[in-house]
Backbone bond lengths (Angstrom), bond angles and torsions (degrees), N, CA, C in turn:
res aa  C-N    CA-C-N  psi(-1)  N-CA   C-N-CA  omega(-1)  CA-C   N-CA-C  phi
1 M - - - 1.430 - - 1.523 108.21 -
2 T 1.335 116.77 143.09 1.443 120.83 178.56 1.534 109.43 -151.21
3 G 1.311 115.80 154.96 1.454 121.24 174.64 1.526 111.29 -93.41
4 N 1.338 117.07 -5.25 1.468 121.70 -179.85 1.502 109.28 -141.46
5 L 1.337 116.58 86.24 1.461 120.47 -174.81 1.527 112.98 -62.99
6 R 1.310 118.14 -40.23 1.470 119.90 179.32 1.516 111.56 -59.31
7 R 1.315 117.38 -45.13 1.472 119.98 179.44 1.518 110.48 -64.91
8 R 1.342 116.99 -42.81 1.466 120.73 -176.23 1.535 110.45 -65.44
9 I 1.336 116.99 -40.89 1.464 119.71 178.25 1.522 110.50 -65.30
10 W 1.317 117.14 -41.01 1.468 121.05 176.43 1.536 109.63 -57.54
11 Q 1.313 116.43 -43.96 1.459 120.64 179.98 1.536 109.96 -59.22
12 H 1.315 117.47 -40.64 1.461 121.19 178.03 1.532 110.67 -66.65
13 K 1.332 116.44 -45.77 1.480 120.14 -177.47 1.517 110.86 -63.60
14 E 1.304 117.72 -34.36 1.473 122.23 -175.74 1.533 111.74 -96.65
15 H 1.320 117.70 0.95 1.472 122.30 -177.39 1.530 109.97 52.28
16 A 1.328 115.07 43.14 1.446 121.03 -177.35 1.526 112.31 -73.97
17 I 1.307 117.54 -18.93 1.471 122.21 -178.93 1.521 107.18 -128.11
18 E 1.324 115.01 130.32 1.482 120.06 178.57 1.520 109.09 -66.62
19 G 1.314 115.30 151.23 1.450 119.68 176.21 1.523 111.09 145.42
20 F 1.312 115.21 -162.76 1.469 123.34 -174.27 1.531 111.38 -55.17
21 T 1.354 117.80 -49.77 1.452 119.66 -175.40 1.526 112.93 -65.81
22 A 1.318 117.68 -35.71 1.463 119.77 176.34 1.524 110.75 -71.83
23 K 1.290 116.72 -42.66 1.475 122.23 -177.29 1.519 110.67 -61.67
24 Y 1.337 117.42 -41.35 1.457 121.99 -176.47 1.546 113.84 -102.74
25 D 1.315 116.25 9.52 1.473 123.09 177.43 1.547 111.95 55.66
26 V 1.324 116.95 47.65 1.447 122.54 177.55 1.524 107.70 -83.87
27 T 1.336 116.94 112.44 1.462 119.16 -173.77 1.540 112.88 -131.09
28 R 1.318 118.70 -4.84 1.468 120.40 -178.40 1.518 111.99 -101.84
29 L 1.313 116.92 137.69 1.449 123.11 172.33 1.522 107.14 -92.59
30 L 1.313 117.78 111.88 1.468 121.46 -175.57 1.513 112.63 -101.29
31 Y 1.327 116.82 -24.83 1.463 121.10 -174.95 1.526 108.75 -160.36
32 F 1.303 116.59 143.57 1.460 119.83 171.06 1.526 109.80 -156.95
33 E 1.292 114.78 159.06 1.481 122.30 176.54 1.524 107.08 -129.35
34 T 1.325 115.58 152.33 1.465 119.36 176.82 1.546 108.05 -119.24
35 Y 1.324 113.74 147.28 1.451 121.94 -179.81 1.514 109.91 -137.57
36 H 1.307 116.49 146.01 1.462 121.26 174.91 1.526 110.84 -85.08
37 E 1.318 115.76 -29.72 1.448 121.04 -178.25 1.526 110.81 -104.11
38 V 1.318 118.00 124.86 1.455 122.85 -177.60 1.517 110.97 -60.07
39 L 1.319 118.73 -41.99 1.455 121.13 -177.86 1.511 111.27 -62.34
40 N 1.325 117.91 -35.26 1.450 121.21 177.25 1.526 110.91 -68.18
41 A 1.310 116.85 -39.57 1.452 121.05 177.53 1.532 111.20 -64.69
42 I 1.313 117.93 -42.34 1.446 121.34 178.12 1.522 111.08 -63.60
43 A 1.330 116.89 -43.00 1.471 120.48 -179.95 1.554 109.61 -63.34
44 R 1.322 116.96 -42.28 1.467 119.34 -179.77 1.522 110.70 -66.50
45 E 1.328 117.72 -40.72 1.459 120.59 179.71 1.538 110.07 -61.75
46 K 1.324 117.19 -40.99 1.481 120.60 177.87 1.524 110.35 -65.18
47 Q 1.345 116.23 -39.56 1.460 119.93 178.00 1.520 111.06 -61.69
48 L 1.327 116.63 -48.74 1.467 120.21 -179.59 1.535 112.49 -62.25
49 K 1.307 116.41 -40.29 1.468 120.21 179.75 1.528 111.90 -65.75
50 G 1.328 117.54 -21.82 1.446 121.86 179.04 1.533 113.90 -84.90
51 W 1.331 115.44 -9.29 1.468 119.66 -178.21 1.524 111.18 -76.39
52 K 1.320 115.69 154.22 1.456 121.75 170.44 1.535 107.89 -73.69
53 R 1.315 115.44 155.34 1.485 121.15 -175.96 1.527 111.51 -55.42
54 A 1.298 118.50 -41.90 1.480 121.69 -177.76 1.526 111.86 -59.43
55 K 1.308 116.79 -39.87 1.457 120.34 178.41 1.548 111.09 -68.50
56 T 1.313 117.23 -38.75 1.459 121.14 176.68 1.509 110.43 -64.85
57 V 1.304 117.45 -44.93 1.487 121.75 178.11 1.519 110.55 -59.58
58 A 1.334 116.92 -42.65 1.467 120.78 178.72 1.538 111.33 -61.00
59 L 1.321 117.40 -40.16 1.454 121.26 177.18 1.526 110.87 -62.35
60 I 1.315 116.76 -47.28 1.468 121.64 178.90 1.528 109.39 -59.97
61 E 1.314 116.89 -48.75 1.479 120.41 -175.40 1.525 112.38 -67.40
62 E 1.318 116.73 -27.12 1.470 120.47 175.08 1.522 111.62 -65.57
63 Q 1.332 116.71 -39.91 1.452 122.09 -177.51 1.525 114.03 -94.33
64 N 1.330 116.83 -28.60 1.456 122.90 -172.89 1.539 108.80 -141.33
65 P 1.344 117.00 69.11 1.484 118.61 -171.68 1.517 114.79 -62.01
66 K 1.325 119.52 -23.97 1.465 120.80 179.78 1.556 111.51 -93.35
67 W 1.310 117.23 2.96 1.456 122.29 179.16 1.533 110.34 54.08
68 E 1.315 116.17 44.46 1.466 120.94 179.24 1.531 109.76 -80.50
69 D 1.322 115.64 149.78 1.454 121.10 176.69 1.534 107.83 -72.64
70 L 1.325 116.76 110.74 1.460 121.84 -177.22 1.523 113.08 -69.56
71 S 1.320 116.09 -13.55 1.471 120.27 179.79 1.530 112.67 -102.77
72 R 1.315 117.27 10.03 1.470 120.74 -171.86 1.539 114.34 -59.23
73 D 1.305 117.66 -28.53 1.464 121.42 -178.48 1.526 113.90 -105.65
74 W 1.304 116.91 12.67 1.454 120.67 -173.82 1.523 114.80 -79.60
75 Y 1.330 117.56 -22.59 1.443 119.35 -167.34 1.518 112.70 -119.83
76 S 1.308 115.13 132.81 1.454 122.34 167.90 1.523 105.71 -110.14
77 S 1.310 118.10 170.78 1.454 119.50 179.44 1.533 111.01 -62.19
78 T 1.338 116.85 -32.25 1.477 120.52 178.45 1.528 110.10 -65.58
79 D 1.357 116.91 -42.29 1.445 120.10 177.35 1.523 111.02 -60.95
80 Q 1.329 115.89 -44.18 1.458 119.97 -177.22 1.525 110.76 -64.40
81 D 1.321 116.99 -39.68 1.460 120.65 178.28 1.524 110.41 -63.71
82 L 1.324 116.62 -42.64 1.456 120.81 -179.62 1.525 110.52 -66.32
83 I 1.290 117.57 -45.39 1.457 120.70 -179.71 1.516 111.18 -65.81
84 A 1.310 117.33 -37.57 1.475 119.86 178.05 1.517 110.12 -60.18
85 K 1.313 117.99 -37.49 1.462 121.08 179.14 1.523 110.21 -68.81
86 L 1.326 116.85 -34.40 1.467 120.29 -179.32 1.532 111.30 -75.09
87 V 1.320 116.30 -34.47 1.458 121.59 -175.85 1.511 111.21 -81.85
88 Q 1.297 117.24 -40.16 1.461 122.66 -175.30 1.517 109.57 -110.09
89 P 1.337 117.72 112.40 1.475 119.61 -179.52 1.521 112.27 -57.93
90 K 1.326 115.57 149.28 1.462 122.45 -174.74 1.531 113.08 -51.94
91 E 1.314 117.28 -42.70 1.455 119.25 -175.07 1.524 113.57 -67.77
92 T 1.338 118.76 -13.88 1.456 121.69 177.69 1.521 112.67 -101.98
93 R 1.353 116.97 -7.34 1.460 120.21 179.59 1.507 109.69 -80.40
94 E 1.335 115.46 151.34 1.457 119.73 176.61 1.514 109.70 -107.07
């Protein structure tokens, strides 16, 4: 769950944060849902994480049958430069 999906996806694409997505090179956004209430989003995330893989795949294929990266057109070089400044504090940038 995140309050800023564009920034979070960029972090995954750039491997800006160590963890599962960087280790396994997970860079495509295949499915997402939006919620106005944080508690509803948390409940849905827990529900999805409890599903078996086949059920999750069926949900993705229902909404995105070609498994296209839904974020493929989200970033220009200007966006990436801006996000890089937000993600990486000035004193650690080269």
